[in-house]
C-alpha positions as a Markdown table, in Angstrom:
| # | Residue | x | y | z |
|---|---|---|---|---|
| 1 | Met | 94.6 | -1.6 | -87.1 |
| 2 | Ser | 92.3 | -2.4 | -90.0 |
| 3 | Gly | 88.6 | -1.4 | -89.9 |
| 4 | Lys | 87.4 | -5.1 | -90.1 |
| 5 | Tyr | 89.5 | -6.0 | -87.0 |
| 6 | Ala | 88.1 | -3.1 | -85.1 |
| 7 | Arg | 84.5 | -4.2 | -86.1 |
| 8 | Arg | 85.2 | -7.7 | -84.9 |
| 9 | Asp | 86.4 | -6.4 | -81.6 |
| 10 | Arg | 83.3 | -4.2 | -81.2 |
| 11 | Val | 81.0 | -7.1 | -82.2 |
| 12 | Ser | 82.7 | -9.4 | -79.7 |
| 13 | Gly | 82.4 | -7.0 | -76.9 |
| 14 | Leu | 78.8 | -6.2 | -77.6 |
| 15 | Leu | 77.9 | -9.9 | -77.8 |
| 16 | Arg | 79.8 | -10.6 | -74.6 |
| 17 | Arg | 77.8 | -8.0 | -72.7 |
| 18 | Glu | 74.5 | -8.8 | -74.1 |
| 19 | Leu | 74.8 | -12.6 | -73.8 |
| 20 | Ala | 75.8 | -12.3 | -70.2 |
| 21 | Val | 72.6 | -10.5 | -69.4 |
| 22 | Leu | 70.4 | -12.7 | -71.7 |
| 23 | Ile | 71.8 | -15.9 | -70.2 |
| 24 | Gln | 71.1 | -14.8 | -66.6 |
| 25 | Arg | 67.7 | -13.3 | -67.2 |
| 26 | Glu | 66.1 | -15.2 | -70.1 |
| 27 | Val | 67.4 | -18.7 | -70.3 |
| 28 | Lys | 65.1 | -20.7 | -68.1 |
| 29 | Asp | 66.9 | -24.1 | -68.3 |
| 30 | Pro | 68.1 | -24.9 | -64.7 |
| 31 | Lys | 70.9 | -27.0 | -66.2 |
| 32 | Val | 72.7 | -23.8 | -67.3 |
| 33 | Gly | 73.5 | -23.0 | -63.7 |
| 34 | Phe | 75.5 | -20.0 | -62.6 |
| 35 | Val | 77.8 | -19.1 | -65.5 |
| 36 | Gly | 79.7 | -16.1 | -66.6 |
| 37 | Val | 80.6 | -15.1 | -70.2 |
| 38 | Ser | 84.4 | -14.5 | -70.1 |
| 39 | Asp | 85.1 | -13.9 | -73.8 |
| 40 | Val | 83.6 | -14.0 | -77.2 |
| 41 | Glu | 85.6 | -14.5 | -80.4 |
| 42 | Val | 84.0 | -13.7 | -83.7 |
| 43 | Thr | 85.2 | -15.1 | -87.1 |
| 44 | Arg | 86.4 | -12.6 | -89.7 |
| 45 | Asp | 83.2 | -12.9 | -91.7 |
| 46 | Leu | 81.1 | -12.4 | -88.5 |
| 47 | Ser | 79.3 | -15.7 | -89.1 |
| 48 | Val | 80.3 | -17.6 | -86.0 |
| 49 | Ala | 80.9 | -16.5 | -82.4 |
| 50 | Lys | 82.8 | -18.7 | -80.0 |
| 51 | Val | 81.3 | -17.9 | -76.6 |
| 52 | Phe | 83.6 | -18.8 | -73.7 |
| 53 | Ile | 81.9 | -19.4 | -70.3 |
| 54 | Thr | 83.2 | -19.9 | -66.8 |
| 55 | His | 81.1 | -22.0 | -64.4 |
| 56 | Phe | 81.2 | -21.6 | -60.7 |
| 57 | Asp | 80.7 | -25.4 | -60.2 |
| 58 | Pro | 83.2 | -27.2 | -62.4 |
| 59 | Ser | 81.3 | -30.5 | -62.0 |
| 60 | Gln | 78.3 | -29.0 | -63.8 |
| 61 | Val | 80.2 | -27.7 | -66.9 |
| 62 | Lys | 79.1 | -30.4 | -69.4 |
| 63 | Glu | 75.5 | -30.0 | -68.5 |
| 64 | Ser | 75.7 | -26.2 | -68.7 |
| 65 | Leu | 77.4 | -26.3 | -72.1 |
| 66 | Gly | 74.8 | -28.7 | -73.4 |
| 67 | Ala | 72.0 | -26.5 | -72.2 |
| 68 | Leu | 73.6 | -23.4 | -73.6 |
| 69 | Asn | 74.2 | -25.0 | -77.0 |
| 70 | Arg | 70.5 | -26.1 | -77.0 |
| 71 | Ser | 69.5 | -22.5 | -76.2 |
| 72 | Ala | 71.8 | -21.0 | -78.9 |
| 73 | Gly | 69.0 | -20.5 | -81.4 |
| 74 | Phe | 66.8 | -18.7 | -78.9 |
| 75 | Leu | 69.7 | -16.5 | -77.8 |
| 76 | Arg | 70.5 | -15.7 | -81.4 |
| 77 | Val | 66.9 | -14.7 | -82.1 |
| 78 | Arg | 66.9 | -12.5 | -79.0 |
| 79 | Leu | 70.2 | -10.9 | -80.0 |
| 80 | Gly | 68.7 | -10.2 | -83.4 |
| 81 | Glu | 65.8 | -8.4 | -81.8 |
| 82 | Met | 68.0 | -6.3 | -79.6 |
| 83 | Leu | 70.9 | -5.4 | -81.8 |
| 84 | Arg | 71.2 | -3.5 | -85.0 |
| 85 | Met | 73.1 | -6.0 | -87.0 |
| 86 | Arg | 72.5 | -7.3 | -90.5 |
| 87 | Ser | 73.0 | -10.9 | -89.2 |
| 88 | Val | 73.7 | -12.3 | -85.8 |
| 89 | Pro | 76.6 | -14.8 | -85.7 |
| 90 | Glu | 75.9 | -18.5 | -85.0 |
| 91 | Leu | 76.6 | -19.1 | -81.3 |
| 92 | Arg | 78.9 | -21.9 | -80.1 |
| 93 | Phe | 79.6 | -22.3 | -76.4 |
| 94 | Tyr | 82.9 | -23.5 | -75.0 |
| 95 | His | 84.2 | -23.9 | -71.4 |
| 96 | Asp | 86.9 | -21.4 | -70.4 |
| 97 | Asp | 89.1 | -23.3 | -67.9 |
| 98 | Ser | 91.5 | -20.4 | -67.2 |
| 99 | Val | 90.0 | -19.8 | -63.8 |
| 100 | Glu | 90.5 | -23.5 | -62.8 |
| 101 | Arg | 94.1 | -23.4 | -64.2 |
| 102 | Gly | 94.8 | -20.2 | -62.3 |
| 103 | Glu | 93.6 | -21.7 | -59.1 |
| 104 | Arg | 95.6 | -24.9 | -59.7 |
| 105 | Leu | 98.8 | -22.7 | -60.3 |
| 106 | Asp | 98.1 | -20.8 | -57.1 |
| 107 | Gln | 97.8 | -24.1 | -55.2 |
| 108 | Leu | 101.1 | -25.3 | -56.7 |
| 109 | Ile | 102.9 | -22.1 | -55.8 |
| 110 | Glu | 101.5 | -22.2 | -52.2 |
| 111 | Thr | 102.7 | -25.8 | -51.8 |
| 112 | Ala | 106.1 | -24.9 | -53.1 |
| 113 | Val | 106.4 | -21.9 | -50.8 |
| 114 | Gln | 105.3 | -24.1 | -47.8 |
| 115 | Gln | 107.9 | -26.8 | -48.7 |
| 116 | Asp | 110.6 | -24.1 | -49.0 |
| 117 | Lys | 109.9 | -22.6 | -45.6 |
| 118 | Pro | 111.4 | -25.5 | -43.5 |
| 119 | Ala | 114.5 | -25.4 | -45.8 |
| 120 | Glu | 114.9 | -21.6 | -45.3 |
| 121 | Asp | 114.4 | -22.0 | -41.5 |
| 122 | Asn | 117.1 | -24.7 | -41.4 |
| 123 | Ala | 119.4 | -22.5 | -43.5 |
| 124 | Asp | 118.8 | -19.5 | -41.2 |
| 125 | Asn | 119.5 | -21.7 | -38.1 |
| 126 | Ala | 122.7 | -23.0 | -39.6 |
| 127 | Ser | 124.0 | -19.5 | -40.5 |
| 128 | Gln | 123.0 | -18.3 | -37.0 |
| 129 | Asn | 125.0 | -21.2 | -35.5 |
| 130 | Asp | 127.9 | -20.4 | -37.7 |
| 131 | Gln | 127.8 | -16.7 | -36.6 |
| 132 | Glu | 127.7 | -17.7 | -32.9 |
| 133 | Ala | 130.6 | -20.1 | -33.4 |
| 134 | Asn | 132.6 | -17.3 | -35.1 |
| 135 | Asp | 131.7 | -14.9 | -32.3 |
| 136 | Lys | 133.0 | -17.4 | -29.7 |
| 137 | Glu | 136.3 | -17.9 | -31.6 |
| 138 | Gly | 136.9 | -14.2 | -32.1 |
């Protein structure tokens, strides 16, 4: 692992932790809502940070992203005051829909399992009937 890659990882982790706290405590815009910072990806030159957020109300995601992107300058200044970095990356906020996709997959799996249950019950009944028929013949 190269030193620059390790630095990117450290900066990403640091930004993720600090942004989660700053967003909850210092961003006063009610349109932000209840969000969590799921990941931060920093470019090689550390000039831009993609901040991925999850929102607990999927219908409010667009409003939250707009509010966060409007607050990006404020957050960047606050990070600059808190962190010992030569320059703080430009912050760009994106929606992380992995939670919603995971929930959707869970629903699909549950539906498939429920649909397979009657087929399994019928197969079990058929094999039990076959066994009973074999027992009577023998």
